[in-house]
MARNU-868708 format. One record per residue (C-alpha): residue in one letter; x negated, y negated, z negated. Coordinates in nm, 4 decimals. Example, Ala and Ser with C-alpha at 12.3 -4.5 7.8 and 13.67 -1.06 7.14 Angstrom:
+---+----------+----------+----------+
| r |       xx |       yy |       zz |
+---+----------+----------+----------+
| a |  -1.2300 |   0.4500 |  -0.7800 |
| s |  -1.3670 |   0.1060 |  -0.7140 |
+---+----------+----------+----------+
//
This chain:
+---+----------+----------+----------+
| r |       xx |       yy |       zz |
+---+----------+----------+----------+
| x |   0.7988 |   1.7729 |   1.2124 |
| x |   1.1326 |   1.6660 |   1.3665 |
| x |   1.2668 |   1.3701 |   1.1727 |
| x |   1.5186 |   1.1404 |   1.3320 |
| x |   1.4453 |   0.7769 |   1.2494 |
| x |   1.6659 |   0.4930 |   1.3755 |
| x |   1.5066 |   0.2434 |   1.6171 |
| x |   1.3391 |  -0.0513 |   1.4470 |
| x |   1.3038 |   0.1301 |   1.1197 |
| x |   1.0092 |  -0.0108 |   0.9293 |
| x |   0.7813 |   0.1531 |   0.6740 |
| x |   0.8461 |   0.0620 |   0.3112 |
| x |   0.5558 |   0.1048 |   0.0691 |
| x |   0.4555 |   0.0398 |  -0.2889 |
| x |   0.1018 |   0.0098 |  -0.4239 |
| x |   0.1497 |   0.1583 |  -0.7703 |
| x |  -0.0881 |  -0.0146 |  -1.0098 |
| x |  -0.0431 |  -0.2147 |  -1.3328 |
| x |  -0.0791 |  -0.5887 |  -1.3505 |
| x |  -0.4229 |  -0.5761 |  -1.5193 |
| x |  -0.5669 |  -0.3546 |  -1.2403 |
| x |  -0.5411 |  -0.6035 |  -0.9535 |
| x |  -0.8547 |  -0.7282 |  -0.7828 |
| x |  -0.8260 |  -1.0847 |  -0.9130 |
| x |  -0.8588 |  -0.9512 |  -1.2687 |
| x |  -1.1506 |  -0.7159 |  -1.1975 |
| x |  -1.4040 |  -0.9636 |  -1.3432 |
| x |  -1.1799 |  -1.0525 |  -1.6358 |
| x |  -1.0489 |  -0.7202 |  -1.7635 |
| x |  -1.3031 |  -0.4371 |  -1.7764 |
| x |  -1.1853 |  -0.0936 |  -1.6723 |
| x |  -1.3192 |   0.0432 |  -2.0041 |
| x |  -1.0421 |  -0.1581 |  -2.1786 |
| x |  -0.7499 |  -0.0456 |  -1.9662 |
| x |  -0.6338 |   0.2170 |  -2.2160 |
| x |  -0.6188 |  -0.0463 |  -2.4875 |
| x |  -0.3659 |  -0.2546 |  -2.2918 |
| x |   0.0092 |  -0.1850 |  -2.3168 |
| x |   0.1123 |  -0.0435 |  -1.9829 |
| x |   0.4058 |  -0.1922 |  -1.7881 |
| x |   0.3651 |   0.0039 |  -1.4630 |
| x |   0.6224 |   0.2768 |  -1.5479 |
| x |   0.9104 |   0.0396 |  -1.6291 |
| x |   0.8256 |  -0.1819 |  -1.3293 |
| x |   0.8105 |   0.1135 |  -1.0923 |
| x |   1.1477 |   0.2295 |  -1.2256 |
| x |   1.2859 |  -0.1173 |  -1.1341 |
| x |   1.1662 |  -0.0651 |  -0.7781 |
| x |   1.3103 |   0.2878 |  -0.7675 |
| x |   1.6480 |   0.1457 |  -0.8769 |
| x |   1.6387 |  -0.1221 |  -0.6088 |
| x |   1.5519 |   0.1332 |  -0.3447 |
| x |   1.8277 |   0.3635 |  -0.4642 |
| x |   2.0850 |   0.0823 |  -0.4548 |
| x |   1.9861 |   0.0145 |  -0.0905 |
| x |   1.9704 |   0.3782 |   0.0097 |
| x |   1.6061 |   0.3246 |   0.1138 |
| x |   1.3081 |   0.5512 |   0.0847 |
| x |   0.9406 |   0.4512 |   0.0845 |
| x |   0.5830 |   0.5605 |   0.0264 |
| x |   0.4272 |   0.5119 |  -0.3157 |
| x |   0.0502 |   0.4670 |  -0.2836 |
| x |  -0.0332 |   0.5508 |  -0.6449 |
| x |  -0.3506 |   0.5236 |  -0.8474 |
| x |  -0.4764 |   0.8502 |  -0.9836 |
| x |  -0.5323 |   0.6642 |  -1.3128 |
| x |  -0.1585 |   0.5986 |  -1.3292 |
| x |  -0.0640 |   0.9564 |  -1.2335 |
| x |  -0.2915 |   1.0921 |  -1.5032 |
| x |  -0.1084 |   0.8921 |  -1.7737 |
| x |   0.2454 |   0.8953 |  -1.6309 |
| x |   0.2996 |   1.2356 |  -1.4641 |
| x |   0.6761 |   1.2241 |  -1.5308 |
| x |   0.6947 |   0.8993 |  -1.3289 |
| x |   0.5240 |   1.0728 |  -1.0391 |
| x |   0.7805 |   1.3534 |  -1.0496 |
| x |   1.0655 |   1.1023 |  -1.0521 |
| x |   0.9224 |   0.9302 |  -0.7408 |
| x |   0.9099 |   1.2616 |  -0.5573 |
| x |   1.2475 |   1.3791 |  -0.6869 |
| x |   1.4065 |   1.0595 |  -0.5540 |
| x |   1.2934 |   1.1471 |  -0.2005 |
| x |   0.9954 |   0.9190 |  -0.1666 |
| x |   0.6539 |   1.0003 |  -0.0217 |
| x |   0.3693 |   1.0276 |  -0.2648 |
| x |   0.0376 |   0.8945 |  -0.1363 |
| x |  -0.3008 |   0.7959 |  -0.2807 |
| x |  -0.4395 |   0.4584 |  -0.3812 |
| x |  -0.7611 |   0.6109 |  -0.5144 |
| x |  -0.8282 |   0.6789 |  -0.8831 |
| x |  -0.9611 |   0.3459 |  -1.0013 |
| x |  -0.8649 |   0.0304 |  -0.8175 |
| x |  -1.2162 |  -0.0094 |  -0.6689 |
| x |  -1.2853 |  -0.1638 |  -0.3312 |
| x |  -1.4247 |   0.0931 |  -0.0982 |
| x |  -1.7305 |  -0.1130 |   0.0002 |
| x |  -1.8428 |  -0.1183 |  -0.3623 |
| x |  -1.8682 |   0.2639 |  -0.3583 |
| x |  -2.1183 |   0.4824 |  -0.1785 |
| x |  -1.9959 |   0.7721 |   0.0342 |
| x |  -2.0322 |   1.0324 |  -0.2437 |
| x |  -1.8665 |   0.8163 |  -0.5057 |
| x |  -1.5821 |   0.7468 |  -0.2600 |
| x |  -1.5413 |   1.1176 |  -0.1923 |
| x |  -1.5291 |   1.1911 |  -0.5664 |
| x |  -1.2727 |   0.9161 |  -0.6190 |
| x |  -1.0527 |   1.0484 |  -0.3417 |
| x |  -1.0639 |   1.4051 |  -0.4660 |
| x |  -0.9910 |   1.3102 |  -0.8222 |
| x |  -0.6925 |   1.0974 |  -0.7305 |
| x |  -0.5458 |   1.3472 |  -0.4817 |
| x |  -0.5766 |   1.6369 |  -0.7281 |
| x |  -0.3963 |   1.4423 |  -1.0028 |
| x |  -0.1214 |   1.3224 |  -0.7725 |
| x |  -0.0592 |   1.6671 |  -0.6233 |
| x |  -0.0575 |   1.8314 |  -0.9665 |
| x |   0.1909 |   1.5768 |  -1.0996 |
| x |   0.4136 |   1.5554 |  -0.7950 |
| x |   0.4008 |   1.9097 |  -0.6702 |
| x |   0.3677 |   1.7948 |  -0.3111 |
| x |   0.0850 |   1.7540 |  -0.0640 |
| x |  -0.0650 |   1.4043 |  -0.0448 |
| x |  -0.1655 |   1.3117 |   0.3110 |
| x |  -0.1728 |   0.9280 |   0.2987 |
| x |  -0.4164 |   0.6808 |   0.1546 |
| x |  -0.4301 |   0.3069 |   0.1113 |
| x |  -0.7608 |   0.1489 |   0.0043 |
| x |  -0.7419 |  -0.0978 |  -0.2835 |
| x |  -0.7377 |  -0.4510 |  -0.1498 |
| x |  -0.7372 |  -0.3220 |   0.2109 |
| x |  -1.1113 |  -0.2672 |   0.1713 |
| x |  -1.1897 |  -0.0304 |   0.4624 |
| x |  -1.3699 |  -0.2393 |   0.7249 |
| x |  -1.6905 |  -0.2570 |   0.9339 |
| x |  -1.8786 |  -0.2443 |   0.6025 |
| x |  -1.7581 |   0.1137 |   0.5421 |
| x |  -1.8103 |   0.3035 |   0.8713 |
| x |  -1.8249 |   0.6330 |   0.6751 |
| x |  -1.4914 |   0.5976 |   0.4997 |
| x |  -1.2559 |   0.7364 |   0.7591 |
| x |  -1.4571 |   1.0561 |   0.8097 |
| x |  -1.4539 |   1.1222 |   0.4308 |
| x |  -1.0779 |   1.0626 |   0.4197 |
| x |  -1.0281 |   1.3237 |   0.6933 |
| x |  -1.2687 |   1.5588 |   0.5281 |
| x |  -1.0833 |   1.5432 |   0.1966 |
| x |  -0.7483 |   1.6411 |   0.3559 |
| x |  -0.5841 |   1.3062 |   0.4244 |
| x |  -0.4090 |   1.2629 |   0.7545 |
| x |  -0.3526 |   0.8899 |   0.7644 |
| x |  -0.4742 |   0.5641 |   0.6141 |
| x |  -0.2990 |   0.2310 |   0.5802 |
| x |  -0.6029 |   0.0392 |   0.4701 |
| x |  -0.6682 |  -0.2471 |   0.7093 |
| x |  -0.5113 |  -0.5873 |   0.7307 |
| x |  -0.5975 |  -0.7619 |   1.0586 |
| x |  -0.5996 |  -1.1160 |   0.9092 |
| x |  -0.8617 |  -1.3531 |   0.7734 |
| x |  -0.8547 |  -1.3813 |   0.3961 |
| x |  -1.1152 |  -1.4525 |   0.1324 |
| x |  -1.0522 |  -1.1254 |  -0.0583 |
| x |  -0.9830 |  -0.8882 |   0.2313 |
| x |  -0.9010 |  -0.8679 |   0.5965 |
| x |  -1.0422 |  -0.7620 |   0.9310 |
| x |  -0.9093 |  -1.0177 |   1.1822 |
| x |  -1.0556 |  -0.8422 |   1.4816 |
| x |  -0.9226 |  -0.4938 |   1.3859 |
| x |  -0.6472 |  -0.3330 |   1.5963 |
| x |  -0.2985 |  -0.4455 |   1.4998 |
| x |  -0.1221 |  -0.1158 |   1.5702 |
| x |  -0.1566 |   0.2553 |   1.4937 |
| x |  -0.4738 |   0.4047 |   1.6218 |
| x |  -0.6867 |   0.7186 |   1.5695 |
| x |  -1.0116 |   0.7051 |   1.3751 |
| x |  -1.2726 |   0.9559 |   1.2534 |
| x |  -1.3109 |   1.1084 |   1.5977 |
| x |  -0.9337 |   1.1524 |   1.6216 |
| x |  -0.8898 |   1.3391 |   1.2892 |
| x |  -0.7104 |   1.0552 |   1.1106 |
| x |  -0.4569 |   0.7807 |   1.1877 |
| x |  -0.4932 |   0.4260 |   1.0713 |
| x |  -0.1634 |   0.2338 |   1.0324 |
| x |  -0.2626 |  -0.1357 |   0.9886 |
| x |  -0.0509 |  -0.3858 |   0.7998 |
| x |   0.1893 |  -0.5938 |   1.0024 |
| x |   0.1017 |  -0.9271 |   1.1576 |
| x |   0.2686 |  -1.1640 |   1.4032 |
| x |   0.0785 |  -1.3628 |   1.6625 |
| x |   0.1034 |  -1.7424 |   1.6425 |
| x |  -0.1178 |  -1.9980 |   1.8060 |
| x |  -0.3784 |  -1.7332 |   1.8805 |
| x |  -0.3977 |  -1.6028 |   1.5210 |
| x |  -0.2678 |  -1.3037 |   1.3326 |
| x |  -0.0188 |  -1.4242 |   1.0683 |
| x |   0.0513 |  -1.1876 |   0.7730 |
| x |   0.4016 |  -1.0309 |   0.7788 |
| x |   0.3640 |  -0.7343 |   0.5479 |
| x |   0.4598 |  -0.8545 |   0.2002 |
| x |   0.2432 |  -0.8860 |  -0.1082 |
| x |   0.1631 |  -1.2422 |  -0.2058 |
| x |   0.2886 |  -1.3818 |   0.1194 |
| x |   0.6358 |  -1.2382 |   0.0413 |
| x |   0.6380 |  -1.4470 |  -0.2777 |
| x |   0.4745 |  -1.7530 |  -0.1226 |
| x |   0.6978 |  -1.8053 |   0.1770 |
| x |   1.0663 |  -1.8804 |   0.1569 |
| x |   1.2591 |  -1.5586 |   0.2279 |
| x |   1.4133 |  -1.6980 |   0.5478 |
| x |   1.0656 |  -1.7624 |   0.6937 |
| x |   0.9315 |  -1.4179 |   0.5961 |
| x |   1.2389 |  -1.2480 |   0.7444 |
| x |   1.2086 |  -1.4583 |   1.0600 |
| x |   0.8474 |  -1.3453 |   1.1064 |
| x |   0.9503 |  -0.9801 |   1.0690 |
| x |   1.2323 |  -1.0314 |   1.3249 |
| x |   0.9833 |  -1.1985 |   1.5565 |
| x |   0.7624 |  -0.8914 |   1.5240 |
| x |   1.0593 |  -0.6679 |   1.5974 |
| x |   1.1438 |  -0.8590 |   1.9085 |
| x |   0.7889 |  -0.8879 |   2.0418 |
| x |   0.6425 |  -0.5472 |   1.9650 |
| x |   0.7365 |  -0.1883 |   2.0359 |
| x |   0.6136 |  -0.0698 |   1.6954 |
| x |   0.7454 |  -0.0412 |   1.3377 |
| x |   0.6312 |  -0.2879 |   1.0764 |
| x |   0.4881 |  -0.2034 |   0.7316 |
| x |   0.5948 |  -0.3778 |   0.4099 |
| x |   0.4213 |  -0.3436 |   0.0745 |
| x |   0.4897 |  -0.4568 |  -0.2797 |
| x |   0.3444 |  -0.3945 |  -0.6264 |
| x |   0.5470 |  -0.2973 |  -0.9362 |
| x |   0.4044 |  -0.5957 |  -1.1296 |
| x |   0.5552 |  -0.8311 |  -0.8673 |
| x |   0.9050 |  -0.7685 |  -1.0094 |
| x |   0.7892 |  -0.8398 |  -1.3664 |
| x |   0.8042 |  -1.2113 |  -1.4509 |
| x |   0.7613 |  -1.1273 |  -1.8222 |
| x |   0.4166 |  -0.9779 |  -1.7825 |
| x |   0.1425 |  -1.1261 |  -2.0088 |
| x |  -0.0392 |  -1.4263 |  -1.8676 |
| x |  -0.4069 |  -1.3587 |  -1.8324 |
| x |  -0.6620 |  -1.6422 |  -1.8318 |
| x |  -0.7816 |  -1.5957 |  -1.4724 |
| x |  -1.1036 |  -1.7648 |  -1.3591 |
| x |  -0.9547 |  -1.9989 |  -1.0977 |
| x |  -0.6424 |  -2.1937 |  -1.0219 |
| x |  -0.6135 |  -2.0123 |  -0.6922 |
| x |  -0.6141 |  -1.6720 |  -0.8640 |
| x |  -0.3490 |  -1.7849 |  -1.1116 |
| x |  -0.1412 |  -1.9291 |  -0.8344 |
| x |  -0.1582 |  -1.6119 |  -0.6210 |
| x |  -0.0753 |  -1.3731 |  -0.9009 |
| x |   0.2012 |  -1.5532 |  -1.0851 |
| x |   0.3789 |  -1.7373 |  -0.8055 |
| x |   0.7527 |  -1.6753 |  -0.7844 |
| x |   0.7533 |  -1.3455 |  -0.9779 |
| x |   1.1088 |  -1.4285 |  -1.0883 |
| x |   1.2240 |  -1.4402 |  -0.7282 |
| x |   1.0709 |  -1.1141 |  -0.6047 |
| x |   1.3439 |  -0.8711 |  -0.7067 |
| x |   1.6321 |  -1.0613 |  -0.5392 |
| x |   1.4188 |  -1.1257 |  -0.2295 |
| x |   1.3398 |  -0.7567 |  -0.2104 |
| x |   1.7064 |  -0.6660 |  -0.2448 |
| x |   1.7790 |  -0.8971 |   0.0477 |
| x |   1.5014 |  -0.7477 |   0.2576 |
| x |   1.6181 |  -0.3924 |   0.1948 |
| x |   1.9638 |  -0.4981 |   0.3074 |
| x |   1.8552 |  -0.6989 |   0.6166 |
| x |   1.6224 |  -0.4362 |   0.7733 |
| x |   1.6075 |  -0.0586 |   0.8082 |
| x |   1.3385 |   0.1152 |   0.6017 |
| x |   1.1905 |   0.4614 |   0.5496 |
| x |   0.8761 |   0.6270 |   0.4196 |
| x |   0.5481 |   0.6079 |   0.6105 |
| x |   0.5360 |   0.9760 |   0.7053 |
| x |   0.8867 |   0.9552 |   0.8538 |
| x |   0.8414 |   0.6257 |   1.0376 |
| x |   0.5124 |   0.7481 |   1.1892 |
| x |   0.6247 |   1.1109 |   1.2309 |
| x |   0.5520 |   1.1101 |   1.6057 |
| x |   0.1896 |   1.0106 |   1.5524 |
| x |   0.1380 |   1.2556 |   1.2709 |
| x |   0.2919 |   1.5372 |   1.4745 |
| x |   0.0261 |   1.4933 |   1.7474 |
| x |  -0.2400 |   1.7655 |   1.7549 |
| x |  -0.5137 |   1.6861 |   1.5067 |
| x |  -0.8714 |   1.6606 |   1.6295 |
| x |  -1.1533 |   1.7653 |   1.3998 |
| x |  -1.3948 |   1.5011 |   1.2648 |
| x |  -1.7657 |   1.5103 |   1.3338 |
| x |  -1.9268 |   1.4514 |   0.9965 |
| x |  -2.2586 |   1.2779 |   0.9752 |
+---+----------+----------+----------+
//
C-alpha cells in the first residue's frame, strides 16, 4: 500500500453508536429495549459526514454491527464518501465482560454485517469503552484470528471507566506480531499521561487548551495522534436520560452545543486522515502469524 500522507497528519475517527448505547447508560437502558427507542445515530452521523466533507477530511468510522444491521444505507454513504469502515463490535459490550468465545462471535457478527453493508473489507477494531487490557490477554489473538489487522482499543490513562496507564503510548505489535495496536493519544505532564484524543475531554476542556495539548504532542513526539468523537456528541437536542449519578450526567451532557463548532475548528487547525492511511507504513509491514492458545 503506497499512500502519501503529509507529515503531522493525525488519525480522525468516529465511534458510531447511538446516545442510549454508551457505557454510562448500560445499567439504565437495557439492550432488549434498544429497538423501542427512536434512533438518532443516522442523522447525527450525517452531521459528522457533512463537517468532514466541508473540511476535506477523511476518517475511520468504528461502527457497531447493531447500527449497520439497521442502517445499511448509512454504511454505504460512509464508504462512498471515502472514509474507512471499521468495527466497534456488535453490541456495545466491554470486552472483559465477554468470554473468549462470546467475544469471537461478537466480532464475526459485526464484521459480517459491516462488510455486507459497506462492500469493503473491515480490518480495524475499537473495543467499546477502550476495554482491552490486562484483564483480556486473549483478545488480541482472537482479533487477529477473525481477520482484523489492527486495534485502537487502549487508552494509556487512569480513569474510573477505562484506561491502562502503564500501556505503551505508541503503535506496537501484539498477538505475536499478527496485529497492531494503535493507542489513543496522550501527552506527558508532571509524570502522568494526560488525555489528548477527544471524547469527553474535548467537550470538557476549552478548545484552546485541547488544541495546545495536541500541538505539544506534535512537537514532542515523532508519531501521529488519534482523535475520536461520537455522533451523539454533536446532538444537543438528544433526550435527557435520568442517569444514576451527577458525574455520569455531567460527562454525557456537558457542552454538547459546543461540539460541532469546536470540531470544525479542529478539522481546520490540523491535518487529518483515516486510520489505515495514517498508519499505512505499519500495516504494510509483513504480517506475522499468531500462535493461538
